[in-house]
TIVO-262304 format. One record per residue (C-alpha): x, y negated, z negated; residue number from 1; chain. Coordinates in Angstrom, 1 decimal, padded with zeros to 4 digits. Example, Ala and Ser with C-alpha at 12.3 -4.5 7.8 and 13.67 -1.06 7.14 Angstrom:
# TIVO-262304
<rec c1="012.3" c2="004.5" c3="-007.8" seq="1" mol="A"/>
<rec c1="013.7" c2="001.1" c3="-007.1" seq="2" mol="A"/>
# end
This chain:
# TIVO-262304
<rec c1="000.2" c2="000.1" c3="000.0" seq="1" mol="A"/>
<rec c1="001.4" c2="-003.1" c3="001.0" seq="2" mol="A"/>
<rec c1="-001.1" c2="-006.0" c3="-000.3" seq="3" mol="A"/>
<rec c1="-000.1" c2="-008.8" c3="-002.2" seq="4" mol="A"/>
<rec c1="-001.5" c2="-008.7" c3="-005.9" seq="5" mol="A"/>
<rec c1="-001.8" c2="-012.4" c3="-007.1" seq="6" mol="A"/>
<rec c1="-001.8" c2="-012.5" c3="-010.7" seq="7" mol="A"/>
<rec c1="-001.2" c2="-015.4" c3="-013.7" seq="8" mol="A"/>
<rec c1="002.0" c2="-015.6" c3="-015.6" seq="9" mol="A"/>
<rec c1="000.3" c2="-014.4" c3="-018.4" seq="10" mol="A"/>
<rec c1="-001.4" c2="-011.3" c3="-016.6" seq="11" mol="A"/>
<rec c1="001.9" c2="-010.5" c3="-015.0" seq="12" mol="A"/>
<rec c1="003.5" c2="-010.5" c3="-018.5" seq="13" mol="A"/>
<rec c1="000.7" c2="-008.2" c3="-020.0" seq="14" mol="A"/>
<rec c1="001.0" c2="-006.0" c3="-017.3" seq="15" mol="A"/>
<rec c1="005.1" c2="-005.9" c3="-017.8" seq="16" mol="A"/>
<rec c1="004.6" c2="-005.0" c3="-021.3" seq="17" mol="A"/>
<rec c1="002.0" c2="-002.5" c3="-020.9" seq="18" mol="A"/>
<rec c1="004.2" c2="-000.6" c3="-018.4" seq="19" mol="A"/>
<rec c1="006.9" c2="-000.9" c3="-020.9" seq="20" mol="A"/>
<rec c1="004.8" c2="000.4" c3="-024.0" seq="21" mol="A"/>
<rec c1="003.6" c2="003.4" c3="-021.2" seq="22" mol="A"/>
<rec c1="006.9" c2="004.3" c3="-020.5" seq="23" mol="A"/>
<rec c1="009.0" c2="003.9" c3="-024.0" seq="24" mol="A"/>
<rec c1="006.3" c2="004.7" c3="-026.5" seq="25" mol="A"/>
<rec c1="003.5" c2="006.7" c3="-025.0" seq="26" mol="A"/>
<rec c1="005.8" c2="008.9" c3="-022.7" seq="27" mol="A"/>
<rec c1="007.9" c2="009.9" c3="-025.6" seq="28" mol="A"/>
<rec c1="004.8" c2="011.1" c3="-027.8" seq="29" mol="A"/>
<rec c1="003.6" c2="013.1" c3="-024.8" seq="30" mol="A"/>
<rec c1="006.8" c2="014.7" c3="-024.6" seq="31" mol="A"/>
<rec c1="006.9" c2="015.6" c3="-028.1" seq="32" mol="A"/>
<rec c1="003.5" c2="017.1" c3="-028.1" seq="33" mol="A"/>
<rec c1="004.6" c2="019.0" c3="-025.0" seq="34" mol="A"/>
<rec c1="007.6" c2="020.3" c3="-027.0" seq="35" mol="A"/>
<rec c1="005.4" c2="021.4" c3="-029.9" seq="36" mol="A"/>
<rec c1="003.0" c2="023.2" c3="-027.9" seq="37" mol="A"/>
<rec c1="006.0" c2="025.0" c3="-026.3" seq="38" mol="A"/>
<rec c1="007.3" c2="026.1" c3="-029.4" seq="39" mol="A"/>
<rec c1="004.0" c2="027.4" c3="-030.2" seq="40" mol="A"/>
<rec c1="004.7" c2="030.7" c3="-028.2" seq="41" mol="A"/>
<rec c1="003.1" c2="032.1" c3="-025.3" seq="42" mol="A"/>
<rec c1="002.6" c2="029.5" c3="-022.5" seq="43" mol="A"/>
<rec c1="000.0" c2="031.6" c3="-020.6" seq="44" mol="A"/>
<rec c1="-002.5" c2="031.3" c3="-023.3" seq="45" mol="A"/>
<rec c1="-001.7" c2="028.0" c3="-024.9" seq="46" mol="A"/>
<rec c1="-004.4" c2="025.2" c3="-024.6" seq="47" mol="A"/>
<rec c1="-002.4" c2="022.7" c3="-026.3" seq="48" mol="A"/>
<rec c1="000.7" c2="023.1" c3="-023.7" seq="49" mol="A"/>
<rec c1="-001.7" c2="022.8" c3="-020.9" seq="50" mol="A"/>
<rec c1="-003.4" c2="019.5" c3="-022.3" seq="51" mol="A"/>
<rec c1="-000.1" c2="018.3" c3="-023.1" seq="52" mol="A"/>
<rec c1="001.2" c2="018.6" c3="-019.4" seq="53" mol="A"/>
<rec c1="-002.0" c2="017.3" c3="-018.1" seq="54" mol="A"/>
<rec c1="-002.0" c2="014.1" c3="-020.3" seq="55" mol="A"/>
<rec c1="001.9" c2="013.8" c3="-019.4" seq="56" mol="A"/>
<rec c1="000.8" c2="013.9" c3="-015.8" seq="57" mol="A"/>
<rec c1="-001.9" c2="011.7" c3="-015.9" seq="58" mol="A"/>
<rec c1="000.4" c2="009.3" c3="-017.6" seq="59" mol="A"/>
<rec c1="002.9" c2="009.2" c3="-014.8" seq="60" mol="A"/>
<rec c1="000.4" c2="008.8" c3="-012.4" seq="61" mol="A"/>
<rec c1="-000.8" c2="005.6" c3="-014.3" seq="62" mol="A"/>
<rec c1="003.0" c2="004.3" c3="-014.4" seq="63" mol="A"/>
<rec c1="003.0" c2="004.9" c3="-010.9" seq="64" mol="A"/>
<rec c1="000.5" c2="002.9" c3="-009.9" seq="65" mol="A"/>
<rec c1="001.5" c2="000.1" c3="-012.3" seq="66" mol="A"/>
<rec c1="005.0" c2="-000.2" c3="-011.1" seq="67" mol="A"/>
<rec c1="003.3" c2="000.0" c3="-007.8" seq="68" mol="A"/>
<rec c1="000.9" c2="-003.1" c3="-008.5" seq="69" mol="A"/>
<rec c1="003.6" c2="-005.1" c3="-010.2" seq="70" mol="A"/>
<rec c1="006.1" c2="-004.7" c3="-007.4" seq="71" mol="A"/>
<rec c1="003.4" c2="-006.4" c3="-005.1" seq="72" mol="A"/>
<rec c1="002.8" c2="-009.2" c3="-007.8" seq="73" mol="A"/>
<rec c1="002.7" c2="-012.8" c3="-006.7" seq="74" mol="A"/>
<rec c1="002.8" c2="-014.6" c3="-009.9" seq="75" mol="A"/>
<rec c1="000.5" c2="-017.7" c3="-009.0" seq="76" mol="A"/>
<rec c1="000.7" c2="-020.7" c3="-012.0" seq="77" mol="A"/>
<rec c1="-003.0" c2="-021.8" c3="-012.4" seq="78" mol="A"/>
<rec c1="-002.0" c2="-025.3" c3="-013.5" seq="79" mol="A"/>
<rec c1="-000.2" c2="-026.0" c3="-010.1" seq="80" mol="A"/>
<rec c1="-003.2" c2="-025.3" c3="-008.0" seq="81" mol="A"/>
<rec c1="-005.0" c2="-028.2" c3="-006.6" seq="82" mol="A"/>
<rec c1="-008.4" c2="-028.8" c3="-008.5" seq="83" mol="A"/>
<rec c1="-010.7" c2="-030.2" c3="-005.6" seq="84" mol="A"/>
<rec c1="-011.4" c2="-026.7" c3="-004.4" seq="85" mol="A"/>
<rec c1="-011.6" c2="-023.3" c3="-005.9" seq="86" mol="A"/>
<rec c1="-008.6" c2="-021.0" c3="-005.3" seq="87" mol="A"/>
<rec c1="-007.1" c2="-018.2" c3="-007.9" seq="88" mol="A"/>
<rec c1="-006.8" c2="-019.3" c3="-011.3" seq="89" mol="A"/>
<rec c1="-009.5" c2="-021.5" c3="-011.1" seq="90" mol="A"/>
<rec c1="-012.2" c2="-022.1" c3="-013.9" seq="91" mol="A"/>
<rec c1="-015.2" c2="-022.9" c3="-011.6" seq="92" mol="A"/>
<rec c1="-018.6" c2="-024.5" c3="-013.1" seq="93" mol="A"/>
<rec c1="-021.7" c2="-023.2" c3="-011.3" seq="94" mol="A"/>
<rec c1="-025.3" c2="-023.5" c3="-011.2" seq="95" mol="A"/>
<rec c1="-027.4" c2="-020.6" c3="-010.3" seq="96" mol="A"/>
<rec c1="-029.8" c2="-022.4" c3="-007.8" seq="97" mol="A"/>
<rec c1="-032.7" c2="-019.7" c3="-008.6" seq="98" mol="A"/>
<rec c1="-032.7" c2="-019.7" c3="-012.7" seq="99" mol="A"/>
<rec c1="-031.0" c2="-022.9" c3="-013.1" seq="100" mol="A"/>
<rec c1="-028.2" c2="-021.6" c3="-015.6" seq="101" mol="A"/>
<rec c1="-024.8" c2="-022.6" c3="-015.6" seq="102" mol="A"/>
<rec c1="-022.2" c2="-020.4" c3="-015.5" seq="103" mol="A"/>
<rec c1="-018.4" c2="-020.6" c3="-016.0" seq="104" mol="A"/>
<rec c1="-016.2" c2="-018.4" c3="-014.1" seq="105" mol="A"/>
<rec c1="-012.1" c2="-017.8" c3="-014.1" seq="106" mol="A"/>
<rec c1="-011.0" c2="-016.4" c3="-011.0" seq="107" mol="A"/>
<rec c1="-008.0" c2="-013.9" c3="-012.1" seq="108" mol="A"/>
<rec c1="-006.1" c2="-011.0" c3="-010.8" seq="109" mol="A"/>
<rec c1="-007.4" c2="-007.7" c3="-010.4" seq="110" mol="A"/>
<rec c1="-005.7" c2="-006.4" c3="-013.6" seq="111" mol="A"/>
<rec c1="-006.8" c2="-009.2" c3="-015.4" seq="112" mol="A"/>
<rec c1="-010.3" c2="-009.2" c3="-015.0" seq="113" mol="A"/>
<rec c1="-012.7" c2="-009.5" c3="-018.1" seq="114" mol="A"/>
<rec c1="-016.1" c2="-009.7" c3="-017.2" seq="115" mol="A"/>
<rec c1="-017.6" c2="-010.1" c3="-021.1" seq="116" mol="A"/>
<rec c1="-015.4" c2="-013.3" c3="-020.8" seq="117" mol="A"/>
<rec c1="-016.3" c2="-014.5" c3="-017.6" seq="118" mol="A"/>
<rec c1="-012.9" c2="-013.8" c3="-015.9" seq="119" mol="A"/>
<rec c1="-013.6" c2="-012.4" c3="-012.7" seq="120" mol="A"/>
<rec c1="-011.5" c2="-010.6" c3="-010.2" seq="121" mol="A"/>
<rec c1="-010.4" c2="-012.4" c3="-007.2" seq="122" mol="A"/>
<rec c1="-011.5" c2="-009.6" c3="-005.0" seq="123" mol="A"/>
<rec c1="-015.5" c2="-009.6" c3="-006.8" seq="124" mol="A"/>
<rec c1="-017.7" c2="-010.7" c3="-004.4" seq="125" mol="A"/>
<rec c1="-018.6" c2="-013.8" c3="-006.6" seq="126" mol="A"/>
<rec c1="-014.9" c2="-014.7" c3="-006.4" seq="127" mol="A"/>
<rec c1="-014.7" c2="-014.2" c3="-002.6" seq="128" mol="A"/>
<rec c1="-017.9" c2="-016.1" c3="-002.2" seq="129" mol="A"/>
<rec c1="-016.4" c2="-019.2" c3="-004.3" seq="130" mol="A"/>
<rec c1="-013.0" c2="-019.4" c3="-002.9" seq="131" mol="A"/>
<rec c1="-012.4" c2="-022.5" c3="-000.7" seq="132" mol="A"/>
<rec c1="-015.7" c2="-024.3" c3="-002.1" seq="133" mol="A"/>
<rec c1="-015.6" c2="-027.9" c3="-003.3" seq="134" mol="A"/>
<rec c1="-017.7" c2="-029.4" c3="-005.9" seq="135" mol="A"/>
<rec c1="-021.3" c2="-029.7" c3="-004.6" seq="136" mol="A"/>
<rec c1="-021.1" c2="-026.9" c3="-002.1" seq="137" mol="A"/>
<rec c1="-023.1" c2="-023.6" c3="-002.5" seq="138" mol="A"/>
<rec c1="-021.7" c2="-019.9" c3="-002.7" seq="139" mol="A"/>
<rec c1="-023.7" c2="-017.3" c3="-001.5" seq="140" mol="A"/>
<rec c1="-023.7" c2="-013.8" c3="-003.2" seq="141" mol="A"/>
<rec c1="-025.1" c2="-010.7" c3="-001.4" seq="142" mol="A"/>
<rec c1="-025.9" c2="-008.5" c3="-004.4" seq="143" mol="A"/>
<rec c1="-028.2" c2="-005.5" c3="-005.0" seq="144" mol="A"/>
<rec c1="-031.0" c2="-007.7" c3="-006.1" seq="145" mol="A"/>
<rec c1="-031.1" c2="-010.1" c3="-003.3" seq="146" mol="A"/>
<rec c1="-028.9" c2="-012.9" c3="-002.0" seq="147" mol="A"/>
<rec c1="-027.6" c2="-015.4" c3="-004.9" seq="148" mol="A"/>
<rec c1="-026.6" c2="-018.9" c3="-004.7" seq="149" mol="A"/>
<rec c1="-024.2" c2="-020.9" c3="-007.2" seq="150" mol="A"/>
<rec c1="-023.7" c2="-024.4" c3="-006.7" seq="151" mol="A"/>
<rec c1="-020.1" c2="-025.4" c3="-007.7" seq="152" mol="A"/>
<rec c1="-020.4" c2="-028.5" c3="-010.1" seq="153" mol="A"/>
<rec c1="-016.8" c2="-028.6" c3="-011.5" seq="154" mol="A"/>
<rec c1="-013.5" c2="-027.2" c3="-010.9" seq="155" mol="A"/>
<rec c1="-010.7" c2="-027.2" c3="-013.4" seq="156" mol="A"/>
# end
């Protein structure tokens, strides 16, 4: 995969620390579990050994995926972005044109998304609809329950 992955400086640091923890802590713990299970004897009927092997394999897969993502990261400083147009890193205040509810979204990298805190992935449909919009413009998002329309009222 060669797609560029935009990420904030904070998101990059969190991902880097997560990778370090997976390699230095989690892997060592699983290797200890594997060794202890191996010492139990007959491996052909040793479910603890099989579980530890499987967990180690899954961890190695997660490590590879995170290493790949970090290799493709472009760190984007949101404070350096223009505030007159919605771009990666922007906090966007919008008004749902149907319900008139005000929503605030922060557009972040895929690994940084946290919908409960209104941090939406740059690849999410709502983010894709908002990117490039200016204050006063309408973003249309196709959703299962129909097209949603959001008016951009503030970009920060």
